C-alpha positions in Angstrom: 110.4 106.5 79.0 111.1 102.8 78.4 108.3 101.3 76.5 107.5 98.6 79.0 106.6 101.2 81.7 104.1 103.2 79.6 101.1 101.0 80.4 101.1 102.2 84.0 100.2 105.8 83.1 96.6 105.2 82.1 96.1 103.1 85.3 97.5 105.8 87.6 96.2 109.0 85.9 93.7 111.0 88.0 93.8 108.6 90.9 94.8 108.8 94.5 97.7 107.1 96.4 98.7 106.5 100.0 101.8 108.6 100.4 104.8 107.3 102.5 105.3 108.2 106.2 108.5 107.0 107.8 107.9 104.5 110.5 104.2 104.3 109.6 103.4 103.0 106.1 104.5 99.4 106.4 102.6 96.6 104.6 100.0 96.1 107.3 99.2 99.8 107.5 99.0 100.1 103.7 96.6 97.1 103.5 94.3 98.6 106.1 94.4 102.2 104.8 94.8 101.6 101.0 91.1 101.1 100.1 90.3 103.5 97.2 94.0 103.8 96.1 95.6 102.6 93.0 99.0 102.7 94.6 100.5 102.7 98.1 104.0 103.7 99.2 105.9 101.5 101.6 108.4 103.2 103.8 110.3 105.4 103.9 112.9 102.7 104.3 116.6 103.2 104.5 119.1 101.1 102.7 122.1 101.1 105.1 123.0 97.5 105.9 125.4 98.4 108.7 122.6 100.0 110.7 120.1 97.2 110.4 118.3 96.4 113.6 118.8 99.8 115.2 115.4 101.1 113.9 112.5 99.4 112.1 113.0 101.5 109.0 116.5 100.1 108.1 116.2 97.3 105.5 117.7 93.9 106.2 121.4 93.6 105.1 121.6 90.5 102.9 120.0 89.8 99.5 118.0 86.9 100.9 116.8 88.7 104.0 115.9 91.9 102.3 114.0 90.2 99.4 112.1 88.0 101.9 111.2 91.1 104.0 110.0 93.1 100.9 108.1 90.1 99.5 106.2 89.9 102.7 105.5 93.7 102.6 104.2 93.3 99.1 102.2 90.2 99.9 100.3 92.0 102.7 99.2 94.7 100.4 98.5 92.7 97.2 96.8 89.6 98.5 93.3 91.1 98.8 93.6 94.0 96.4 94.6 94.8 92.9 97.0 97.6 94.0 100.5 98.8 92.9 103.3 99.1 95.5 106.0 101.7 95.6 109.1 101.6 97.8 110.1 105.0 99.2 113.8 104.7 99.6 116.7 106.7 101.0 120.3 105.7 101.3 123.7 107.1 102.0 125.4 105.1 99.2 124.3 104.6 95.6 125.3 100.9 95.6 123.1 100.1 98.6 120.1 101.9 97.0 120.5 100.1 93.7 120.6 96.8 95.5 117.5 97.6 97.6 115.6 98.7 94.4 116.5 95.4 92.7 115.4 93.4 95.7 112.1 95.2 95.7 111.6 94.4 92.0 112.4 90.7 92.7 110.0 90.8 95.6 107.1 91.8 93.3 107.2 95.6 93.8 106.1 97.9 91.0 107.9 101.3 91.6 110.8 102.7 93.5 110.7 106.3 94.8 114.1 107.9 95.4 113.6 110.1 98.4 115.0 113.5 97.7 112.5 114.9 100.1 113.4 113.6 103.6 115.0 115.3 106.5 116.8 112.4 108.1 119.7 114.3 109.8 122.5 111.8 109.4 121.9 111.8 105.6 121.4 115.5 105.3 124.9 116.0 106.8 126.4 114.1 103.9 124.4 115.8 101.2 121.7 113.1 100.8 117.8 113.2 100.9 116.5 116.7 100.4 120.1 118.1 100.4 120.7 116.3 97.1 118.8 119.0 95.2 121.1 121.8 96.4 123.3 123.1 93.7 126.5 121.8 95.3 125.1 118.2 95.4 123.0 118.2 92.2 125.6 116.6 90.0 125.5 113.5 92.2 121.7 113.6 92.2 121.6 113.3 88.4 124.3 110.6 88.5 122.1 108.6 90.9 119.0 109.1 88.8 120.8 107.8 85.7 121.9 104.7 87.6 118.5 104.0 89.0 116.8 104.3 85.6 119.0 101.5 84.3 117.2 99.0 86.6 114.1 97.1 85.5 111.8 98.9 88.0 110.4 102.4 87.1 111.8 105.3 89.1 109.9 108.1 90.8 111.9 111.0 92.3 110.4 112.7 95.3 111.1 116.4 96.1 109.9 118.8 98.7 108.9 122.3 97.7 110.8 125.2 99.2 114.2 123.6 99.3 115.5 125.4 96.2 114.0 128.1 94.0 115.1 126.7 90.6 113.1 123.5 90.4 112.3 124.2 86.7 116.0 123.9 85.9 116.1 120.6 87.8 113.1 119.3 86.0 114.5 120.4 82.6 117.4 118.0 83.2 115.2 115.2 84.5 113.0 115.4 81.5 116.0 114.2 79.5 116.3 111.0 81.6 114.1 107.9 81.7 112.5 108.5 85.1 108.9 107.4 85.3 107.6 110.4 87.4 108.3 113.1 89.9 106.6 113.6 93.2 106.4 116.8 95.1 105.4 117.3 98.7 103.6 120.6 98.4 102.4 121.3 101.9 102.2 124.9 102.7 102.9 125.4 106.4 101.5 128.9 106.4 98.0 128.0 105.1 98.0 124.3 106.2 96.8 123.5 102.6 98.5 122.2 99.5 100.4 124.9 97.6 98.2 124.9 94.5 100.2 127.8 92.9 103.4 125.8 93.2 101.8 122.8 91.4 100.4 125.0 88.7 103.8 126.6 88.1 105.6 123.2 88.1 103.1 121.9 85.5 104.1 124.8 83.2 107.7 123.7 83.2 107.3 119.9 83.4 106.1 117.3 80.9 106.8 114.4 83.4 104.1 112.5 85.1 103.5 114.5 88.2 102.5 113.3 91.7 101.5 115.8 94.4 100.9 115.3 98.1 100.8 117.3 101.3 98.0 118.7 103.4 95.3 117.1 101.3 92.3 117.3 103.6 89.3 117.1 101.4 87.9 116.1 98.0 88.1 119.8 97.1 91.8 119.8 97.8 92.3 116.8 95.6 90.2 118.1 92.8 92.1 121.4 92.8 95.4 119.7 92.6 94.2 117.7 89.6 93.0 121.0 88.0 96.4 122.6 88.7 98.1 119.8 86.7 98.8 116.9 89.1 98.4 113.5 87.5 98.1 111.8 90.9 97.3 113.0 94.4 98.7 111.5 97.5 97.2 111.5 101.0 99.1 110.6 104.2 98.6 111.8 107.8 94.8 111.8 107.9 94.8 108.0 107.3 96.5 107.5 110.7 93.3 108.4 112.6 90.8 107.4 110.0 91.5 104.1 108.1 88.7 104.9 105.6 89.9 108.4 104.8 91.0 107.9 101.3 88.0 105.7 100.5 85.8 108.6 101.7 87.7 111.1 99.5 87.2 108.9 96.5 83.5 108.6 97.1 83.2 112.4 97.3 85.2 112.9 94.1 82.9 110.6 92.2 79.6 112.2 93.5 
């Protein structure tokens, strides 16, 4: 990992973050719900300039417009809190994604998360988002990761458990790159809990900084994820109904 990014690890270790929700976690939402977090995730936003205006999650098309928009998103979060911001980003074209990541860095953002987790159908059809981890698309995934790591902003790569069975092989290759961290959505639809066994198994095969989110509904869930090897734990959906949800979890973790 590039030397200039290493200082973030001690600040993030064993802390909570607000995990991204498409169409929900904009700057205003993150400001209101981010109390108790060390990091919030903006987005998911889509870098596809030709689609701008069709939905709120498409980023503005020009450098000036996009940087101004992302600057305002960061300002909303950072003005009243010492908090780090991460842009959750998906795109159909590498060049658009690299541009958006650079705009976010220029706008005062701290991390970019490449979304290899989402289920946005138009992107799935062309082998992007969660389809990128499939064996037939994996070569492109690694090419994209290599390109993103050459930027000045640290890269997180987000996956969804259950898409493939050979994540250890994927992680083995990623550990040879300069990515900052990996993030797994580990929600178990059968138990409606985080998949603790999955996190424990991933930890055995992965020396990368590890973020885990999905169905975290209590301080016990968060504590178990940390014990299974997660370096950070993300919370998302419960914050929609309860703006103080993460703050309450933090309080219970420190009792």
